[in-house]
C-alpha positions as CSV (number, residue, x, y, z in Angstrom):
1,M,6.7,23.2,33.4
2,E,7.1,20.7,30.5
3,K,6.9,22.1,26.9
4,I,4.6,21.2,24.0
5,I,4.0,22.7,20.6
6,S,0.6,23.3,19.1
7,V,0.0,23.7,15.3
8,I,-3.3,25.3,14.3
9,G,-4.9,26.7,11.2
10,L,-7.9,26.7,8.9
11,T,-9.1,23.5,7.1
12,S,-6.8,22.6,4.2
13,S,-4.0,24.9,5.5
14,G,-1.4,22.1,5.8
15,K,-1.3,21.6,9.6
16,S,-0.7,17.9,9.3
17,S,2.2,18.2,6.9
18,L,3.9,20.9,9.0
19,G,3.3,19.0,12.2
20,I,4.9,15.8,10.7
21,A,7.9,17.8,9.4
22,L,8.5,19.4,12.8
23,A,8.0,16.1,14.7
24,K,10.6,14.5,12.5
25,K,13.0,17.3,13.0
26,F,12.7,17.5,16.8
27,N,12.1,13.8,17.8
28,G,8.5,14.3,18.4
29,E,5.1,12.6,18.3
30,I,1.8,14.0,17.3
31,V,-1.4,14.3,19.3
32,S,-4.3,14.9,17.0
33,A,-6.7,17.7,17.9
34,D,-9.5,16.8,15.6
35,S,-13.0,16.0,16.7
36,R,-13.7,13.6,13.8
37,Q,-10.4,11.8,13.5
38,V,-11.0,10.1,16.8
39,Y,-13.6,7.9,15.0
40,R,-12.7,4.6,13.4
41,G,-13.7,4.2,9.8
42,L,-14.1,7.9,9.1
43,D,-10.8,8.4,7.2
44,F,-11.3,10.4,4.1
45,C,-14.2,12.5,5.4
46,S,-12.1,13.5,8.4
47,G,-8.9,14.1,6.4
48,K,-6.7,11.6,8.4
49,V,-3.1,11.4,7.4
50,S,-2.1,8.2,5.6
51,K,-1.0,5.0,7.4
52,Q,2.5,5.6,6.0
53,E,2.6,9.0,7.6
54,Q,1.4,7.6,10.9
55,F,4.1,5.0,10.7
56,E,6.8,7.6,10.0
57,V,5.7,9.7,13.0
58,P,3.6,8.2,15.8
59,H,0.1,9.7,16.0
60,H,-2.1,9.7,19.1
61,L,-5.9,10.1,19.4
62,I,-6.7,8.8,15.9
63,D,-9.1,5.9,15.7
64,V,-9.8,5.7,19.4
65,Q,-13.7,5.7,19.3
66,N,-16.3,3.6,17.5
67,L,-18.8,5.4,15.4
68,G,-22.2,5.9,17.0
69,K,-20.7,6.8,20.4
70,Q,-20.3,10.4,21.7
71,F,-16.8,11.7,22.3
72,T,-16.9,14.6,24.7
73,L,-14.4,17.5,25.3
74,Y,-13.7,15.9,28.7
75,D,-12.9,12.6,26.9
76,Y,-10.6,14.3,24.5
77,Q,-8.7,16.3,27.2
78,T,-8.3,13.3,29.4
79,K,-6.8,11.2,26.6
80,A,-4.7,14.1,25.2
81,Y,-3.1,14.6,28.6
82,A,-2.4,10.9,28.9
83,A,-0.8,10.9,25.4
84,I,1.3,13.9,26.1
85,E,2.6,12.4,29.4
86,E,3.5,9.2,27.5
87,I,5.4,11.2,24.9
88,L,7.3,13.2,27.5
89,A,8.1,10.1,29.5
90,K,10.0,8.9,26.4
91,K,12.0,12.2,26.3
92,K,10.3,13.2,23.1
93,V,8.4,16.4,22.1
94,P,4.6,16.4,22.0
95,F,3.1,18.2,19.0
96,L,-0.6,19.0,19.3
97,V,-1.9,19.3,15.7
98,G,-5.4,19.8,14.5
99,G,-8.2,22.1,13.5
100,T,-10.8,21.6,16.3
101,G,-10.2,24.8,18.1
102,L,-12.0,23.8,21.3
103,Y,-9.9,20.6,21.5
104,S,-6.5,22.3,21.2
105,R,-7.6,25.1,23.5
106,S,-8.7,22.8,26.3
107,V,-5.2,21.5,26.5
108,V,-3.3,24.7,25.8
109,E,-5.2,26.7,28.3
110,G,-5.8,23.8,30.7
111,Y,-9.6,23.8,31.0
112,D,-10.7,22.5,34.3
113,L,-13.4,20.0,33.1
114,S,-15.5,17.3,34.7
115,P,-17.4,14.4,33.2
116,I,-20.6,15.6,31.6
117,L,-23.8,14.9,33.6
118,P,-27.2,15.3,32.0
119,N,-28.5,18.9,32.6
120,E,-32.2,18.6,31.8
121,K,-33.0,22.1,32.9
122,L,-30.3,23.6,30.6
123,R,-31.4,21.4,27.7
124,A,-35.0,22.3,28.1
125,E,-34.1,26.0,28.0
126,L,-31.9,25.6,24.9
127,E,-34.6,23.6,23.1
128,T,-36.8,26.7,23.1
129,K,-34.1,28.7,21.2
130,S,-34.0,28.9,17.4
131,L,-30.9,27.8,15.5
132,N,-29.8,31.4,15.0
133,E,-30.2,32.1,18.8
134,L,-28.1,29.1,19.6
135,K,-25.4,30.3,17.2
136,E,-25.5,33.7,18.9
137,I,-25.0,32.0,22.3
138,C,-21.9,30.2,20.9
139,L,-20.5,33.5,19.6
140,E,-21.2,35.3,22.8
141,K,-19.6,32.6,25.0
142,N,-16.8,31.9,22.4
143,I,-17.9,28.3,22.0
144,S,-16.6,26.5,18.9
145,C,-19.5,25.8,16.4
146,E,-17.6,23.4,14.2
147,G,-19.2,20.7,12.0
148,E,-22.8,20.6,11.0
149,Q,-24.8,23.3,12.8
150,T,-28.0,21.6,13.8
151,K,-29.9,22.4,17.0
152,R,-29.0,19.1,18.5
153,R,-25.3,19.6,17.8
154,L,-25.2,23.2,19.0
155,I,-27.1,22.3,22.2
156,R,-24.5,19.5,22.8
157,Q,-21.6,21.9,22.2
158,I,-23.0,24.6,24.5
159,E,-23.7,22.0,27.3
160,T,-20.2,20.6,26.9
161,S,-18.5,24.0,27.0
162,L,-20.5,25.3,30.0
163,N,-19.4,22.2,31.9
164,Q,-16.1,23.9,32.4
165,K,-15.0,24.9,35.8
166,S,-12.8,27.9,36.5
167,P,-10.2,29.1,36.5
168,N,-8.1,27.4,33.9
169,K,-5.1,25.4,35.0
170,P,-2.5,25.2,32.3
171,K,-0.3,22.1,32.6
172,Y,2.3,22.9,30.0
173,K,4.3,25.7,28.5
174,V,3.1,26.0,25.0
175,L,4.3,27.4,21.7
176,Q,1.3,27.9,19.4
177,I,2.1,28.2,15.6
178,G,-0.7,29.2,13.3
179,I,-0.8,28.7,9.6
180,F,-2.6,31.6,7.8
181,Y,-3.6,32.0,4.2
182,E,-5.2,34.9,2.4
183,R,-8.8,34.2,1.6
184,A,-8.4,33.5,-2.1
185,D,-5.5,31.1,-1.4
186,I,-7.3,29.1,1.3
187,Y,-10.3,28.8,-0.9
188,K,-8.2,27.4,-3.7
189,R,-6.6,24.9,-1.4
190,I,-10.0,23.8,-0.1
191,G,-11.2,23.2,-3.6
192,I,-8.2,21.2,-4.6
193,R,-8.3,19.0,-1.5
194,L,-12.0,18.4,-1.9
195,K,-11.6,17.2,-5.5
196,E,-8.9,14.9,-4.5
197,R,-11.0,13.2,-1.8
198,L,-14.4,13.3,-3.3
199,K,-14.6,9.8,-4.8
200,N,-13.1,8.2,-1.7
201,M,-15.5,10.1,0.6
202,I,-18.5,8.8,-1.4
203,A,-17.1,5.2,-1.2
204,E,-16.3,5.5,2.5
205,I,-19.8,6.7,3.5
206,S,-21.5,4.2,1.2
207,Q,-19.6,1.4,2.9
208,L,-20.3,2.7,6.4
209,L,-24.1,2.9,5.7
210,S,-24.0,-0.6,4.2
211,Q,-22.5,-1.8,7.5
212,G,-25.4,-0.4,9.4
213,E,-23.9,2.8,10.8
214,D,-26.5,5.4,11.9
215,K,-27.1,7.9,9.2
216,E,-28.0,10.8,11.5
217,F,-24.9,10.2,13.6
218,L,-22.7,10.3,10.5
219,K,-24.4,13.5,9.4
220,S,-23.4,15.1,12.7
221,L,-19.7,14.4,12.0
222,G,-19.1,17.3,9.7
223,L,-20.0,18.8,6.3
224,E,-18.4,16.1,4.2
225,A,-20.4,13.2,5.7
226,K,-23.6,15.2,5.6
227,Y,-23.3,16.2,2.0
228,V,-22.2,12.8,0.8
229,I,-25.3,11.3,2.4
230,K,-27.4,14.0,0.7
231,F,-25.8,13.0,-2.6
232,L,-26.4,9.3,-2.0
233,D,-30.0,10.1,-1.1
234,G,-30.4,11.8,-4.5
235,E,-30.7,15.4,-3.3
236,F,-28.3,16.6,-6.0
237,S,-28.9,16.3,-9.8
238,S,-25.2,15.5,-10.5
239,E,-21.9,15.0,-8.8
240,D,-20.8,18.5,-10.1
241,E,-23.8,20.1,-8.2
242,F,-22.9,18.0,-5.1
243,F,-19.3,19.3,-5.3
244,E,-20.2,22.9,-5.7
245,E,-22.6,22.9,-2.8
246,L,-20.1,21.2,-0.5
247,F,-17.3,23.5,-1.7
248,K,-19.5,26.5,-0.8
249,E,-20.2,25.2,2.6
250,E,-16.5,24.4,3.2
251,R,-15.7,28.0,2.4
252,H,-18.4,29.2,4.9
253,F,-16.9,26.8,7.5
254,A,-13.4,28.3,6.9
255,K,-14.9,31.8,7.6
256,R,-16.3,30.5,10.9
257,Q,-13.0,28.9,11.8
258,Q,-11.2,32.2,11.1
259,T,-13.7,34.0,13.4
260,W,-12.8,31.5,16.1
261,Y,-9.0,31.8,15.6
262,N,-9.2,35.6,15.6
263,K,-9.9,35.3,19.3
264,E,-6.9,33.1,20.0
265,Q,-4.2,34.6,22.1
266,N,-0.4,33.9,22.1
267,V,-0.3,32.5,18.6
268,V,2.6,33.1,16.2
269,W,0.9,33.3,12.8
270,L,2.9,32.4,9.7
271,N,1.5,33.9,6.5
272,A,1.7,30.9,4.1
273,S,0.4,33.0,1.2
274,K,3.7,34.9,1.4
275,L,6.0,32.0,2.1
276,S,7.1,29.0,0.1
277,E,6.4,25.6,1.7
278,E,10.2,25.4,2.3
279,N,10.4,28.8,4.0
280,L,7.3,28.1,6.0
281,K,9.0,25.0,7.4
282,K,12.2,27.0,8.0
283,E,10.3,29.7,10.0
284,A,8.4,27.2,12.0
285,T,11.6,25.2,12.7
286,K,13.3,28.3,14.0
287,L,10.4,29.1,16.3
288,V,10.4,25.6,17.7
289,S,14.2,25.5,18.1
290,E,14.2,28.8,20.0
291,F,11.3,27.7,22.2
292,L,12.8,24.4,23.2
293,E,16.1,26.1,24.0
294,Q,14.5,28.5,26.5
295,N,14.8,27.7,30.2
């Protein structure tokens, strides 16, 4: 069974940086596991790595879908498998890197999926549920509730996840490395990163709207796009208020991510709150080296 490495962690935890460092060290290429980075034009709001970083280490599954078109879990898994096989054919090491838990898990655990067909009966049943009831269904069935939690989005996520067949059929032997930060530390990182991107996110969404992109679709692509649109629509009295509200929601999102990751199995968690960046890379490098040397 061929080997791949998965790097996971909360938003702003440094997954991309670690993934790039490891890929450089071990002659690897990166397969993005991010549900928003698949979309062209959504760069700052999705936290894509720079073009220079993509040049230094080849990245797959970034900018593969036009805005306005749905990209399903089946679409992701199919393209991820193809990218991994392409990397392996070049005798290189695939690194699956990203924070969309359902995306990475579909590859790591080998979900047996099929193309999504409309399920009108299920949709009608779910439409009768309240937003909180839909959230409970997600928690009960361990379905990722990432991004903006509207009824429409949650119904779509539930329908997508329930389309899975059973049992799982893992295709690869996987080393999963998780980056963990204590709560205060991850909140600080989220705030710093958000401040750094704020102006660019506003400019990005303004440009996309001026080009005629659908406002409701953009809102469905995560908290950043949603709150930028609310800011542009005049729903905040100032940029400071806009920042504070988005920062609060980002912290809540990190809590939901942590709940998801608490259910992950077979992950080697590295506590970045207790490690310098250099030592974090050393620990991860050691793990990858030992994993690749195994028979």
